[in-house]
C-alpha positions in Angstrom: 86.8 125.3 62.2 90.2 126.8 62.9 90.7 130.2 64.4 93.9 132.2 64.5 94.9 133.7 67.9 97.6 136.3 68.6 99.5 136.2 71.8 102.5 138.1 73.3 105.2 135.7 74.5 107.6 136.7 77.3 111.2 135.4 77.4 110.3 132.3 79.5 107.5 131.3 77.1 109.7 131.8 74.1 112.4 129.6 75.5 109.8 126.9 76.4 108.4 127.2 72.8 111.8 126.7 71.3 112.3 123.6 73.5 109.0 122.2 72.2 110.0 123.0 68.6 113.3 121.4 69.1 111.5 118.1 69.9 110.2 118.1 66.3 106.8 119.9 66.8 105.9 122.8 64.6 105.2 126.1 66.3 101.4 125.6 65.9 101.6 121.9 67.0 103.5 122.9 70.1 101.1 125.7 71.1 98.0 123.5 70.4 99.5 120.6 72.4 100.4 122.9 75.3 96.9 124.3 75.5 95.4 120.8 75.4 97.8 119.5 78.0 97.1 122.4 80.3 93.4 121.9 80.0 93.7 118.2 80.7 95.8 118.9 83.8 93.2 121.3 85.1 90.5 118.6 84.6 92.6 116.1 86.4 93.2 118.5 89.3 89.4 119.2 89.5 88.6 115.5 89.5 91.2 114.9 92.3 89.8 117.8 94.4 86.3 116.3 94.0 87.6 112.9 95.0 89.4 114.3 98.1 86.2 116.2 99.1 84.2 113.0 98.7 86.7 111.0 100.9 86.8 113.8 103.5 83.0 113.7 103.7 82.9 109.9 104.2 83.0 109.4 108.0 83.3 105.6 107.7 86.5 106.1 105.5 87.9 108.7 107.9 87.3 106.3 110.9 89.1 103.5 109.0 92.0 105.8 108.3 92.2 106.7 112.0 92.1 103.0 113.0 94.8 102.1 110.5 97.0 105.0 111.7 96.5 103.9 115.3 97.4 100.4 114.4 100.5 101.5 112.6 101.5 103.7 115.6 101.1 100.7 118.0 103.4 98.6 115.8 106.1 101.2 115.5 109.3 100.2 117.3 110.2 102.2 120.4 113.3 104.4 120.1 
């Protein structure tokens, strides 16, 4: 099922839309692709935030990171 949507485009969005259309996409294709790409980026960001939270909550992983950082610091050449 398709649904028509009406939006107001400011100058920046109109320029961006023209750029997408210049790549060969129709106006509708460019708008649909942009919405799908934005939604996918949000999902990736949420997944990344969840992964970071999981790692931050993992005390064993945090301890290992501190150990590695300490080792790297001990191997650093003196200035």
